[in-house]
C-alpha positions as CSV (number, residue, x, y, z in Angstrom):
1,M,-91.1,-118.0,11.7
2,E,-87.5,-116.8,11.4
3,Q,-88.4,-113.1,12.2
4,R,-90.4,-114.5,15.4
5,I,-87.2,-116.5,16.4
6,H,-85.2,-113.5,16.0
7,D,-87.3,-111.2,18.1
8,S,-87.8,-114.2,20.9
9,P,-86.8,-113.1,24.4
10,A,-84.2,-116.1,24.3
11,A,-82.5,-114.7,21.3
12,Y,-82.3,-111.0,22.8
13,L,-80.9,-112.9,26.3
14,H,-78.1,-114.5,23.9
15,R,-77.2,-111.5,22.0
16,A,-77.1,-109.4,25.2
17,S,-74.8,-111.9,26.7
18,A,-72.8,-111.9,23.7
19,W,-72.5,-107.9,23.8
20,L,-71.6,-108.2,27.6
21,V,-69.0,-111.0,27.2
22,G,-67.4,-108.7,24.1
23,G,-67.4,-105.7,26.1
24,F,-65.6,-107.4,29.0
25,A,-63.2,-108.7,26.5
26,A,-62.5,-105.3,25.0
27,L,-62.1,-104.0,28.7
28,A,-59.5,-106.7,29.5
29,L,-57.5,-105.9,26.3
30,L,-57.5,-102.1,27.3
31,L,-56.4,-103.1,30.8
32,S,-53.5,-105.6,29.4
33,V,-52.3,-103.0,27.1
34,V,-52.2,-100.2,29.8
35,G,-50.5,-102.8,32.2
36,L,-47.8,-103.6,29.5
37,Y,-47.3,-99.9,28.7
38,G,-46.7,-99.2,32.5
39,V,-44.2,-102.0,32.8
40,I,-42.3,-101.1,29.7
41,A,-42.3,-97.3,30.7
42,Y,-41.2,-98.3,34.3
43,S,-38.2,-100.3,32.9
44,V,-37.3,-97.6,30.4
45,S,-37.4,-94.9,33.2
46,Q,-35.1,-97.0,35.4
47,R,-32.7,-97.4,32.5
48,T,-32.4,-93.7,31.4
49,R,-28.9,-93.5,32.5
50,E,-27.7,-96.7,30.4
51,I,-29.6,-95.4,27.5
52,G,-27.9,-92.1,27.9
53,V,-24.5,-93.6,28.1
54,R,-25.3,-95.9,25.2
55,M,-26.5,-92.9,22.9
56,A,-23.5,-91.0,24.4
57,L,-21.2,-93.7,23.1
58,G,-22.7,-93.6,19.7
59,A,-25.7,-95.9,19.7
60,Q,-28.2,-94.9,17.1
61,R,-32.0,-94.2,17.9
62,S,-32.9,-97.5,15.9
63,M,-30.6,-99.5,18.3
64,V,-32.4,-98.0,21.2
65,Y,-35.7,-99.0,19.6
66,R,-34.5,-102.5,18.9
67,L,-33.3,-102.8,22.3
68,I,-36.6,-101.7,24.2
69,L,-38.9,-103.5,21.7
70,K,-36.7,-106.6,22.1
71,E,-37.5,-106.6,25.9
72,A,-41.1,-106.1,25.2
73,A,-41.2,-108.9,22.7
74,W,-39.9,-111.0,25.2
75,L,-42.5,-110.3,27.8
76,I,-45.2,-110.6,25.0
77,T,-43.8,-114.0,24.0
78,L,-43.9,-115.3,27.6
79,G,-47.4,-113.9,28.0
80,V,-48.7,-115.5,24.9
81,L,-47.4,-118.7,25.7
82,A,-48.8,-118.8,29.2
83,G,-52.2,-117.5,27.8
84,F,-52.1,-120.1,25.1
85,V,-51.3,-123.0,27.9
86,G,-54.2,-121.6,30.1
87,S,-56.6,-121.4,27.2
88,I,-56.0,-125.0,26.2
89,A,-56.5,-126.2,30.0
90,A,-59.7,-124.2,29.9
91,A,-61.1,-125.6,26.5
92,T,-60.4,-129.2,27.8
93,G,-62.3,-128.4,30.7
94,V,-65.5,-126.8,28.9
95,R,-65.4,-129.2,26.2
96,Q,-68.5,-130.8,27.0
97,L,-70.4,-127.4,27.2
98,L,-69.7,-126.8,23.5
99,F,-72.0,-127.6,20.8
100,G,-71.2,-127.4,17.1
101,T,-67.7,-125.7,17.7
102,E,-64.3,-127.2,18.4
103,A,-62.4,-126.6,21.7
104,W,-59.1,-125.9,20.0
105,D,-59.9,-123.7,17.0
106,P,-56.6,-123.0,15.3
107,F,-58.3,-119.8,13.5
108,T,-59.3,-118.3,16.9
109,F,-56.2,-119.1,18.6
110,S,-54.0,-117.5,15.9
111,T,-56.6,-114.4,15.6
112,V,-56.2,-113.8,19.5
113,V,-52.3,-114.1,19.2
114,A,-52.2,-111.5,16.5
115,V,-54.6,-109.2,18.1
116,L,-52.9,-109.4,21.5
117,G,-49.2,-109.3,20.0
118,S,-50.1,-106.1,17.9
119,A,-51.9,-104.4,20.7
120,A,-48.8,-105.2,23.0
121,L,-46.2,-104.1,20.5
122,A,-48.1,-100.6,20.0
123,A,-48.2,-100.5,23.9
124,S,-44.4,-100.7,23.6
125,Y,-43.7,-98.4,21.0
126,I,-44.3,-95.2,23.1
127,P,-41.7,-96.0,25.9
128,A,-39.3,-97.1,23.1
129,H,-39.9,-93.7,21.4
130,R,-39.2,-92.0,24.5
131,A,-36.1,-93.8,25.0
132,A,-34.8,-93.2,21.8
133,S,-35.3,-89.5,22.1
134,V,-33.5,-89.2,25.3
135,N,-30.9,-86.5,25.2
136,P,-27.5,-88.2,26.4
137,V,-26.2,-85.1,28.1
138,E,-29.4,-84.7,30.2
139,A,-29.5,-88.3,31.1
140,L,-25.9,-88.2,32.2
141,R,-26.5,-85.0,34.3
142,A,-29.8,-86.6,36.0
143,E,-27.8,-88.7,38.4
């Protein structure tokens, strides 16, 4: 009987829907990482002269990394907080549709925060690396 239920069209429809939602979630994660990378990369490109001056005055590469990643962490924190508030509002709205699960699952929320935070920091690392490798002389001559 278990095999019959497993092979039923309703079970196939549920599995297909779950894979479709998972695919859209992965696409949304990819788009958010690319978007954050673009914002941080644009910010770094606008501050190339400032970073060049800092490095010419003796700033270490680690200080430049810290500067860029600190800005990215601020954006990530704001985004995670806004998403957390939105997800609690959405969970409250669909509470009647959930059967056998909690609307506010702390494990799910913490896992999402960890995945999004680590993906966002990974996207911010590339612009920070580029900023730290700026040649101060070339950055000062650029303008």
